[in-house]
N, C-alpha and C positions, 0 to 999 in steps of 0.2 A: 119275446115275451117271457114272463116267469110263471111257471105253473107249479102247484103244490099237489102232490099225490099223498093221500092219507088213507091207510087201511092195513091190512096184514101184510107182511113181507111178500107172501105168495101173490096177493092181489096187486100189489105195487109192481112186482116183476112182470106179471102178465100185462098190465096196463102200460108199462114202459115199453115192452116189446111191440104192442099194438100201436102206440103212438109213434114210434120210430118208422113205422110204415108210411105215415102221412106227414110228419114233421121232421126237420133237421134238428137233432138234439145236440145242442152245443156243450152242455155241461150238466152233470148230475151230481147233486150234493150227496154227502154221506147220510145214512139214515139216522133220524132223530127218533128215539123211542118216546111215546107217551108215558106220562107218569103211571106207575102201577096203581090199580091192578089191570090197567088196559094192556092189550097185547098188540095194539096198533102202533105203526111207525109212520113217519112222514118223510119224504124226500122233496127236493126242489129241483126243477128243470129249467134251464135256459134253452128255449126252443124257438124256432122260426118255421113259417110255412115253407114247404118244398118249392123250389122253383118249377113253374109249369113249363113243359117243353112243347 
């Protein structure tokens, strides 16, 4: 699945770390900044549910 995270760089980093505990993160895009005056960025993830053991 493809997921977009949109927020401040600190929010994105914290959310990415939390998602890595429940999803298999296959790829993370580079950060794309919003147009000024916004301080938000967005990244895109390719992820999959973790295999249940």
